[in-house]
N, C-alpha and C positions, 0 to 999 in steps of 0.2 A: 504493500500500500504506500509506504513512505517513498518508494522509488518514483511512483507515478507523480505524486504531488511535488516531490523535489525537482523532477524534470520540468513540471509546469512553472515552478518558482524560478528555475534557472532560465527558462525561456523569457519570463517576465523581466528578469534582471538584464538579460541581453537586449531586450526591446528598450528598457529604460535607459541603458547606457547609450544605445544607438541614437536615441532621441533626446539625450541630455536631460533626463527626468529624475535622475538619482538625487536623493536627499530632499525631494519635494514631497510633502504630504498630499496624497491624492485619494479620492474615493474610487473604489473599484467595483465593477459589476462582473459577475462570473457566470458566463453562459455554459451550462452543463446539460448536455442533451440526452439525459437518461432519466428514467422515471424516479422521482423523489417525492417523499412525503414532506410537505412544508407546513410548519406551524407559525413560522415567521418569514419575512421576506429574506432575511439574511441567514437562514438556516434550512438545511434540506438533508433528510436521511435517505440514502440510496435504497430503493426497494429491490431493484434487480438490474444487472448489466444487460445490455442489448447490443446488437450490431457487432458481434465478434469480440466485444470486450469481456474480459474474465479476470480482472485484477483481484487477487485474493485479499481479504481483510477489509474491503471497502463497503460491501453490502451491509445494511443496517447500521451504518455510522453516518455522522454528519460530515458531509464533504467540505463544507465551508470551514469547519473546525480543523480538518486535515490540511486544507490549503493554508490556513493561518499559521499552523505549526511549521509548515515548510517555509513560509515567508519569514518567520521569526529567525530562521537561521542566517538570513541575509540582513545584516545590521543597516545596510545602506538602502534597503527598500522600506519605505514608510507609507503603507496604504491601509485604508479601512475598507474591508469587504462589506459593502452595504446591501448588496442584492445578489441573490442566486436566481438566475433566469433560465428557463428552458428555451431552446432555440426557436420553438414555435411561438412562444410569447414574444420573444425578441423580434421575430418577423412581423407579427401583428402590430407591435409598437412602432417599428420602423415605417411600415406602410401607413399606419394611423397618423403619423406626423405629416404625411403628404395628403392624405385623404381621411377626413374625420369620420367618414361613413364606415371605415374599416373596423369590423368587430369580430373577424374570424382570422386566425393564422393557420396556415397549412404548410407542412413540410412533406415533400415527396422526393426523397433522395436515397441515400444508403439506408435510412430508416424512414418511417412515416409516422406522422402525428398531427393532431389539430388542437387548437384552443379556440375559445370563443368567450364573449362577455355574457355571463349568466346573471339573472336577477338574484339579489341577495336573499330574497324571501324564499327561494327554492333551494338554498344551500343549507341543509340541516346540520352539516358538520360545523358550521360557524355561527356565532352570535351575530344578529343583525338582520334587519328586514328591509333596509333602505339602500337604494343605489345598486350598483352592479360590481361583480368581481370577475376577473379572468379565470376561467377554468381550463387547466391543462388536462385534456381527455385521456392521454396515453392510450389512444385507440389501437395501438399496435398489438395490444393484448386481447382485443375483441375476438371472441371465439375460443379463448382458452377454456371456457366452460362447456364447450361442445356445441355452441349455438351455430357454428359454421360447418359442422361436420357434413351436412348434405352437399355443400359446395366444394369441399376439399377432395382432391383427386389422389390417386395412388402416388403420383409424383410429389404432391405436397407432403404426404405422409413420409415418403422416403427421405425427402429433403430435411424435414423436421427431425427425424430420428438420427440423422447424421450431423445435426447442428450442435453448437455448444450448450444450448438450452432447450432440450426436447420438451415439447408440450407447452412451451411459452412463446409469446409474441406470434401467434399463428396467423393473425390478420396481416401483420407486417411481412411475414414470410411469403404471403401471396401478392404483395404489392411492391415492396421496395427494391431498389436497384441492387442491393447486396445479395438478393436471392433469385432475381428473375433469370440471370444468366445460367445459374445452376439448374433452375427448373427446365430451361431450354435444353441443357445438356442431358438431363435425365430422360426427357421425352425422345430426343434424337437417339440416345443409346438404345432404348426399347425398340424404337422403329427399325434401327439397324439390325438388332438381334432377330427381329421378326422378318428380316429380309425386305423391308420396305424402303430402305435407303442404302446407298453405297454398296450395292450388290451383296449386302449382308456382312460386309467386312468391317470389323470394329478396330479402331486404332488405339494405341496406348493412351494417347492424349484424350480421346473421347471417354476412356475409362477413368480418367484422372479428375478428381473433384476440383472445381474452381477453374478449369481450363477455359470455359466459356464465361466471359464477364459481360456486364451490362453494356460496356462500350462496344462490344462485338454485336450485341443485339441491336443497338441503335444504328450502327453502321450498316447492318444487313437490312434494316427497314427503310433506309434512305430512298427517297423518290429518285428514279432514274439510275442512281449509282448503286442501288441496293443489291441487285443481282451480281454485279461485278464484285462488290465488297464481299458478298456471301461466298463466292467461289474462292476468293483469295484467303478468307478466314478459314474455310474448311480445308483448304490445301495445306495451310500452316499446321492444321491439326492432323496431318498425314492421312487425310481422307481424300478420296479422288472422286469428286461429285460430277454427276451428269447435270445437264441443264435442268432436267426434271427434279433432281435432288435439290438443286439450289432453290427452285421455286417452292418445293415442299418445305425446306428449312426456313425460308423467308416467311412462309405461311404460319409455321409453328411460332416464330418470333412475334408475328403480328397477333396471333391468338393470345399468347402469354401477356404481352404488354397491353393489349386491348382489355383483357380481363382485369388487369391491374387498374387501369383507368376507370373501368366500369364500377369496380368495388369501391374505389376511392370516391367516385361521384355519388354513389348511393349513400355512403356514410356522411359525406359533406351535405347532401340533400337533407338528411335527418337533422343535422345541426341548423341548417337554414330554416327548416320548417319550425323547429323549436323557437328560434329567434322571432320568427313572424308571429307565432302563437303567443309568445311572451308579450309581444307588443300589441296583441289583439288587432292586427292589421289584415285586411283582405289582400293587399298587395304591398310588397316591401322592396325598397331599394337598399342594397348593401354592397360592401366591398370585401373581398377575400384577399388577404395578403399572402403571397406564396413564395417559397424558396425551396431549393433542393435540386440536385444535379439531374435527376430523372426528368423532372418537369422542364428544366431549362434546356437540356441537351438532346433529349429524344425527339426525333423529327416529327412525330405524329401525336405525342402524348397529350400536350396542352390542348390541341384542337379537339381530340376525342373527349377529354375530361369536360371541357366547357359545353360541348354539344349534349352530353348525357345529363349533366347537371341541369341545364335549361329545360331538358325534356322532363326530368323528374320533378322540378319545382317551377312550373310555368308561371306561378304567381309571385315569383321573386326575380327582380331585375338585378342580376349579379354582375359586378365588375371584378375581374381578376387582375390584381396588381402585383407585378413582380417586385420582390424586395430588392432595392438597389444596392444594398451593402450587407446582405446577409443578416444575421441576427446580432452582430456586434453593435450596430448603431442603436438598435432597440434596447439592448442591455444597458448601453450608456444612458439612454433616456430614462429607463426605469431607475438606474442608479442616481441620476440627477434628482428625480423626484424623492428617492429615498434619502438623499443627502439633505434636502430641504426638511423632510420629516424628521431626520435624525437631529437636526438643529433644534426643531421644536421640542423633540423628546428630551433633549438636554435641559431646556428651559423648564419643562414640566417636572423632570426629575429634581432639578435644583429647588423647585417649590415644595415638592413632597418629601424629599429626603429627610428633613428634620422630624418628620412623623414616624420614621422607621427606627425602632428601638432595638438595639443589640441586646443579646442575652446578658452581657456585662452591665449595660445600663439598667436593665430590669433588676438585676441583683442589687445594684446600688439603691434603686428605689425601695426594694424590699428591706434592705438594711436601714435606710433612713426612716422608713415607716416604723420599724421596730424600735428605733431610738426614740422617736416622738411618742410612741405608746408608753414607753418606760417613763418618759418625762411626765406624761399625763397621769400616771399612777402614783407618782411620788408627791408628797405634800409640798416640798419646797419648790418644785418646778411646775406643778400643775397649772398655776396661774398663767405661765408664759407658754405652755405647750400648745402646739397647733392641733394635735389630736387630743381632744379634751378628756376622753376616757371617763365619761359620766356614769356614776353609780345609778342603777335603776331601782334598787331595793326589791328587785325580783330575785328571791332566794331559793325558789323551788320550781320544779317542772311538774306537769300533770301526772298523777299516779293512778288515774282511772276511777277515783271515787267521786270526782266532781259531778254535781248535778244541780238542776234548777233552771230558772229563767233569768237572763241577764240582758241588759241593754249595752250596746257598744256604739260609740261615736267614732268617726274616722275623718280627721282633717289632715290633709297632707298635700293637697294640690288644688286645682281649680274646681273640683267637685267635693261635696261633703256628704257623707253617708250616715244614716241612722239605722241600726240593726237591732232586732230582737233575736237572741240566740238561746235555744233550748238545748241543754246538755243532759243526756241520759247516761247513767253509770251502769256498772254490772256487765253481765255477759253480752247484752244487746246494747252496749254503749254506742251512743251516736250523738251527732251535733246537727241540729236543724237551725236554719237561719232564714229570717225574713228581713228584707232591707228596702230602703227607698233612697234614691240619689237626688241630691239638690245641688244646684249650681251656686258657686260663689262669684258674684259679679265683680269685675275689676275694681269698681268704685268702692266696694266693700273690702276687698283685699288690701286696698291702699288708702282706706279711710281711717276712722278712729277705731281704737280697740273696743269701745262701747258699742259702736255700730256693728262690728264683726261678731261679737258675742251675742248681741240681741238677735242678729240674723240666725246664728246657730240655734238659739233657743226657739225661735219661730219655726225652724225646720223640725226640731224635736217635738214641738207641740203638734205640728201637722202629722207627724208620724204616729204619735201616741193616739191621736184621734182616729187616724187611718186604721190602726190596729185594734182600736177599742179598749185601750189599757191606760187611759189618762189618769185614773185614780190610783193605780198600783205604784207603790214605792219600791222600784226594782233596783238591785245593785248595778252600778254602771262602770264600765271601763272606757276611758277616753284616750283613743289613739291620736296623739298629737305629734306629727312627724317633723318636728323642728327641734333644734338643740335646746335642751332644758337641763338645768342643774337641779337635781332632786335631793331633798332632805329626808323624804320618806316616800312610800309608794304612792301616796295620794297628794303629794306636793311637788310641783314642778315650776321652777322659775325660768322663763324664757331667756336664753342667752342671746339669741339674735335671729331675726327672720331670715329665711332662705326661700328659694323657688318662686320668686316674684312677689311674695307677701311683704307689705310695708305698713301695716296698720299701726297707728301711733299709740303711745302710752301703754305698750305691752311688754317691751323688752325690759328685763329686770323685775317683772311682776309675776306672781304665781297664777298660772293659767287656770288652775282648778278654782281658786278664789274668784277669778274673773267670771268663770262659768256659773258659780254659785250665786254671785251678785246679779247676773243677768236673769237667772231663774227666779230670784227674789223679786226683781223689778217686774217681771211678767206676772208673778203671783197667781199662777194657774195650777201648778203641780210641783211636787218635790221629788228629788232623786237622791239615791245613796251613792255618791261618787266615791268608789273604792280605790281606783287606780288610774294614774295617768301613764300612758304607755307610748313608747316609740314604735313605729310600724316595723322596724327591724326586729325588735324584741318580740313583737306579735308574730312575726314570721317564724322565728326560732321556736316559739312556744307551740304554734300550730303544727309544725313538723315534728316537734318533740312529743306531741300527743300520739303520733303514729310511730315514731322511731326514737326510743330512749337514748340512742347514740347521737342525736342531734343536739349540739352544744354551741352552734354558730348560726347566726342569721345574717343573710346578705340581701340588701335591696339594690337592684340595678334597674332603675326606671327613670322617672322624672328627676329624682335625686339619686345619690349614691351613699350608702352607709353600711356599717357592719356592727354587730354586737356578738358577744361570746360570754360563756361562763368562766369567770376568773376566780382563783383562790383568794379567799378573804385576806390571807396573810400578805398578799401582794398589793392590796388596795390601802395605801397609807392614809387616804383622806376619809376613810370610814373606820370607826372603832370596831375592834374584834378581829380575831384571827381564825375562828372556826368556820367551817362550811365554805360556801361559794356564793357569789352574787353575779348577776348579769351586768356586764359593762357595755354601755352604749358608747362606742368609740367616737362617734361624730367625726369620722375620718375625712369628710368633705373639706375640712379646713387644713388638711395636711398640705404643707408647702406655703402657707400664708406667711412664714418667716423667711421665705426665699430659698429654702433648702432644695427645691426641685426646679429652680429658675433655669438651670442648664438645659432642661428638656422642654421648656415652654417656648412656643414659637411666637412670631409676631402676630399671628392670627389669634392665639390664645390671649395675648395681651389686649388686642383690639376688642375681643368679646368681653373680657374682664372689665376694661375701662368703660364700656357702654352698658354694663349691667347695673342693677339696682344696688349692688354691694361691692364696689370696686376694691380689689385687694383681698377680698374674703372668699372662702370656699374655692380656692384655686384648683385643688385636686378634683373636686366635684365638677368644676367647669370643664375639666378635660375628660371626664369619664361618664357623665350622666346625660340622659336623654334630653334634658331641657336645653342643653347647650351645644350638642354635637351638630345639629342642623345649622346653627348660627356660625360655627367654625367653618363648616362646608361653604356657607354663603360667602364668608370673607375670602376664602381661597378662590372661589369662582370669580369674585370681583377682581382679584389680583390677576388671575389668568386671562380674564377678558381685557384688562388694561394692557397686558403684554401681547394682545392680539392672538391669543391661542384658543379662545372660546368665543362663541356667539358673534363671529365676524368682527370682533373688537368693539361691539356696541353694548354698553351697559344699559339694560332696559330699566324702566321705572320700577318694575316688580322686583328686580334683583337688588335695587337700592333699598327696598323695604325691609326693615329689620323684622326677623321672626317669620318671614315667608317660608323659609326652608325648614319645616318641622321635621323632627327626627323620624317620624313614621315614614316620611318619603325616603329616608336612607334605607330603611328596612325593605321597602318596596323596590327601590332601584337596585339593591344588592341581591335581590332574590335570584337564585340560579335558574328558576323557571321562567324568568321574565326576559323576553326578547328585547332587543334594542329599540324596536319600533314602539313597544309599550313604555320603555324608559322615556323615549322622546315624547310620548303622549303625556306622561306625568309632568315633564318639564314644560310642555305647552300649556297644561292646566295651570301651571305656576306663572304663566306669561313669559316663558323663556323659549323663544323660537330657535330650536337647535337642529343641527345636522346630525347624521349618524355618527360622525367623528366626535362631535361635541358630546353626544350621549356616552360614548366610550370613555372619554376623559372624565365626565361627571361621575360615572360609575366607579372609576379608579379613585377619584378624590374621596367619595363616600367610603370606599373600602379602606383606605389608609387611615382615615379619621376614626372609623368604628373599630378597626383592628387595634389601633393604639389605645383606645379607651378600654377594650377588653384586656389587653396586656397589662396596662397600669392597674386595673382592677385586680387582675390575677396576681400581680406582684404584691399588692397590699394584702390580699387574702393569704398568700403564701407566708407573709410575716405572722399573721394570726395563727395559722395551723402549726407553724414551727414553734410559736410560743406555747401553744397547747401541749405539744409533744414534750417540750422541756419541762413544763409544769408537772406533767405526769411522770417524768423521769424514765421514759421508755425509748427504746431504740427505733421502734416502728409504731406509728400511730394510725389507728383506724377511726375515722370520725365522719359525721354527716353534717353537711351545711344545708340549712333550709334557705331557699331562694325565692324571691318574689321580684316583680318589676317588669314593666313592658319591654324594656330594652333586652333583658335576658330572655323573656318568653317569646317575643315576636321577631327579633332581629335574626336573619337567617344564619349568621356566623358568630355572633357575639359569644354565645354559651360555649361553643366548641373552642374558640381561641382562649377564653377564660380558663377552661378545664386544662388545656394543653400547657398554659403558662404556669398554673399552680403545680401541675405534675413535674414540670421542668425545674421550677425553683424550690420545691419542697419534696424531693424524691423519697424521703423517708416517711412521708405521710400518704396514706391511702384514703383519699377524700371522695365521699359519695355526695352527689348533689341531688337534693330532693325539692321538687317544686312545691311551693306553699299553696295551700287552698285557702285563700282569703286570710292572710296573716293579720291584716289590720282590723278585721272584723271578728272572725272566729278567735284569733290570737288574743285580742283585747278581752273577750269574754272569758277565755281560759285563764288568763292572768288574774282577772277579777275573781273567778271561781277559786283559784289556788290561794289567792290572798284571803278570801273569806274563810277557806278551810284552815289555813295556818293561823288566822286570827282566832277562830273558834277553838283550835287546839291550844293556843296561848292562854285563852281565858280559863280553860279547864285547869 
């Protein structure tokens, strides 16, 4: 293998020396006229050799990679191989430069092949529905499945058996110049043996494979000179032909070459018919670019081919255009386009590279998260820690004896839920839930605290009336998914709003007291508020009800957070060393001290600066659903300014903050979604995109969501490693209860998260369990456990 590509590299060096091109960096196009599987323009795996080539070690390898290795041996050759082009494609591109109607390339020479422009919507192997792509048919292998067996003669079979690749390229062996001379020899040999030619006398030359070549066939078929040429050629083969022999041999040549032209015309007619039907035209004008020695040098071939094609497709007006400079000019043109695209690719890569996190970087994030967690647990550093490690006063998990009716409130986003939860214990233990969802208008989210809690109580009153339980004084768990400092299970002081909330006079206040005050103001009902709960804790408790091994809760949705069961001896800010308590890490604030600034991009900074809480919740702004769409929007604006997207035009909709919701990332990244559907999503957002734009947008969404999942995984790896060390075991088995739309709905987030945790915490066997309504069912279970423990304490 190395010898072939070393030879090609030596030839290139010789050419560059002759033309004074050494030491100049140049783009290179590689015309390689053998069947290759291409996944990129600059990559091609050889499927099989054809046309008498049989170099060992090349099949099933990337020929561009082999060429590059050979070129690297010459330090004075500086080229970038940008395009691998089949000669057929090069021919079409060359002719297309002179005639824009050219959409078919045809080679009829030592081999045969065709390419044509196919509609993207018909190419199932590739993503994309818009535009067209050149398809290299590799039609030389047509019939390898037996489809042409009825047309193949005994001479075709004998030729095939004696070839380097028996059973392969059967159509090519009936058409191309490499084989037609041999077919003529085999026919003449049989006719001679049967006494039909040369008085039955066979010469050694007639018995020798390859003695009759295509140049001989062409010469014998020439008008006027043909008979004379035939006699001369046969005499050179030590055959002594009569005039009748010469006429018969000439007739054999004509039949073989005519069959070749007919077969070629039939398959070309099939391509032309497909093009016309794709365009839904009754009549079509098109151009076929052609190259190849058989077509160019045979005296009758071109005329026969044109005539049969026009007879087979009378509704197509076909112009046949001879390629003026073979496939080289076409390859250069493809390379020129690739060169322009490569420059664009570099710009896109420069934009997106900061989002690609190495394993080493993720290990550093894990280590810094662990350091901040330790600061949060210690009394002297807790005040300045970015990971607050808030005690929840949840000290137990469900044991199966919980029962009764409980109310649960769930406030954590733009919707507010009220639930009635019925818990049954014993053998038939179960949890039944009834709930109603209420909207929190923006003016309430960002109004006064009194208005917010009055609205909440109004929603509770509506629910109690709806369920017919307004007079019952039920125990209530309040899921309040914002950072709170708790002094007991039923007291929670709001540390700071997140997720778009900005209600005044709430931060630094006890949210349970504010709820009780609002209930008193309404003066219609009374409730027993037992517990204020974070949704992350509720998620852990819900999964803990099903799996006792669940000691970690993870939320990956609008916001991002984790809780876990910590040993009391490690929690310096709470008295006591016995037992365990659930710690709400509030890890969204990780990095607010600048410790992860090295991985924050300019787009993260722009999103942060335009948020309601600049400088706060930096980790959450890189990992949660509320912000990922906005990061994508900022990148799209930048790429558009660079002229790489949307024709360089920033639309009014793209300027609008919040237009790119994270749900669109999930839809766009779906493996089942074709690019035409991606384009429709972008058009719904007012973004008029091309197919190429859609590909870039999908890539941007992919790097942003992958980074989010990896960062989340790095943080979670720090938690599970701490749990392992707490237990003092070599290997830890643990379950993580998970909730959140990003984890549940994004097509790749959960997989990347799992892979990252496994990579960064190899001694921990982590099972991920989807939570069934952690913020509703979980709040009720915490309330039930709290009531049970309270009753036990009273005894």
